[in-house]
C-alpha positions as CSV (number, residue, x, y, z in Angstrom):
1,M,85.1,-143.7,49.2
2,L,86.9,-145.3,52.5
3,H,87.4,-148.8,52.3
4,P,87.3,-150.7,55.8
5,K,89.2,-153.7,56.8
6,P,88.1,-156.7,56.0
7,H,87.3,-157.6,60.1
8,E,85.6,-154.1,60.1
9,R,83.2,-154.7,57.1
10,G,80.6,-157.0,59.1
11,G,80.3,-154.4,61.6
12,K,80.7,-151.5,59.8
13,A,77.7,-152.4,57.4
14,H,75.4,-153.1,60.3
15,F,76.1,-149.3,61.5
16,E,76.3,-148.1,58.4
17,A,72.5,-149.5,58.3
18,G,71.2,-147.9,61.7
19,I,73.0,-144.7,60.8
20,K,70.6,-144.7,57.4
21,L,67.3,-145.2,59.5
22,G,68.1,-143.2,62.4
23,A,68.8,-140.3,60.3
24,L,65.9,-140.8,58.0
25,F,63.7,-141.0,61.4
26,H,64.7,-137.8,62.8
27,Q,64.7,-135.6,59.5
28,F,61.3,-136.7,58.3
29,V,59.3,-137.1,61.6
30,G,56.9,-134.0,62.4
31,A,56.8,-132.9,58.4
32,P,53.7,-131.9,57.0
33,V,52.0,-134.9,54.9
34,G,48.9,-135.0,53.0
35,F,47.8,-136.7,49.9
36,E,48.8,-134.2,48.0
37,N,52.5,-135.1,48.6
38,V,52.8,-138.4,50.5
39,E,54.3,-140.1,46.9
40,I,56.4,-136.7,46.8
41,L,57.6,-137.2,50.3
42,E,58.1,-141.0,50.3
43,R,60.4,-140.4,47.3
44,A,62.2,-137.2,48.7
45,M,63.1,-139.4,52.0
46,E,64.4,-142.4,49.6
47,S,66.6,-139.9,47.5
48,C,68.2,-138.4,50.7
49,V,69.1,-142.1,51.8
50,K,70.2,-142.9,48.7
51,L,72.7,-140.3,48.6
52,Q,74.5,-141.5,51.4
53,P,77.9,-144.0,51.1
54,Y,76.9,-147.4,50.9
55,V,73.4,-147.3,50.0
56,E,72.1,-149.9,47.5
57,H,68.6,-149.9,47.7
58,V,65.9,-147.3,50.2
59,K,62.2,-148.1,49.9
60,V,59.9,-145.8,52.0
61,R,56.1,-146.0,52.8
62,I,54.0,-143.9,54.6
63,D,50.6,-145.9,55.9
64,R,47.8,-144.2,54.0
65,V,44.9,-145.6,56.4
66,K,46.6,-143.2,59.3
67,L,47.0,-140.9,57.0
68,R,43.6,-140.3,56.3
69,E,42.4,-140.6,60.0
70,R,44.8,-138.0,60.9
71,I,44.5,-135.6,58.1
72,S,43.1,-132.1,59.2
73,A,40.3,-129.9,57.7
74,F,43.2,-128.1,56.0
75,G,44.2,-131.2,54.1
76,Y,47.3,-132.6,55.8
77,T,48.8,-133.7,58.9
78,S,52.3,-134.1,60.5
79,L,54.3,-137.6,60.1
80,T,54.2,-139.5,62.9
81,P,56.5,-142.8,64.0
82,D,53.6,-144.8,63.2
83,M,53.0,-143.8,59.8
84,L,56.8,-144.6,58.4
85,H,58.1,-147.7,57.4
86,A,61.6,-147.9,55.8
87,E,64.1,-150.6,54.4
88,V,67.5,-150.2,53.6
89,V,70.0,-152.4,52.1
90,V,73.9,-151.3,52.5
91,K,76.8,-153.1,51.5
92,V,80.1,-152.4,52.5
93,G,82.9,-154.5,51.2
94,E,81.2,-158.2,50.5
95,K,79.1,-157.4,53.2
96,R,75.2,-156.5,52.5
97,V,72.9,-156.0,55.2
98,K,69.1,-155.0,55.2
99,A,67.6,-153.1,58.0
100,V,64.0,-152.0,58.8
101,L,62.2,-149.4,60.3
102,R,59.0,-150.0,61.4
103,W,56.3,-149.5,64.1
104,D,56.0,-152.1,66.7
105,E,52.2,-151.5,68.1
106,R,52.8,-153.5,71.4
107,L,55.4,-151.9,72.4
108,K,54.3,-148.1,70.9
109,Y,57.7,-147.7,69.6
110,P,59.5,-147.4,66.7
111,I,61.8,-150.5,66.0
112,M,65.1,-150.6,63.9
113,E,66.1,-154.1,63.1
114,I,68.4,-155.9,60.9
115,R,67.0,-158.7,58.6
């Protein structure tokens, strides 16, 4: 594993956290989801992020209320940005960063932010 120089660690941790959430968002939005596979999909998304460098923790949640509202007569719908909430903790050197992906209802846009 590459080890950044001490002066690069803070920025590197922030960058890595953003990359993890961006990849999660763009890889999975549009995936078929229903009550039969919602937990499986959440765990699969977490598993994919955990494989990446520097990840200490990841938690993904799909909004069950929105899922229920949108589910089709066939028992599923497509995952949309407003259904997705994710948190990731990344550690690079001694720098630990927690980042969150959440839907901002006022902006009608997915927000990624450092907490």
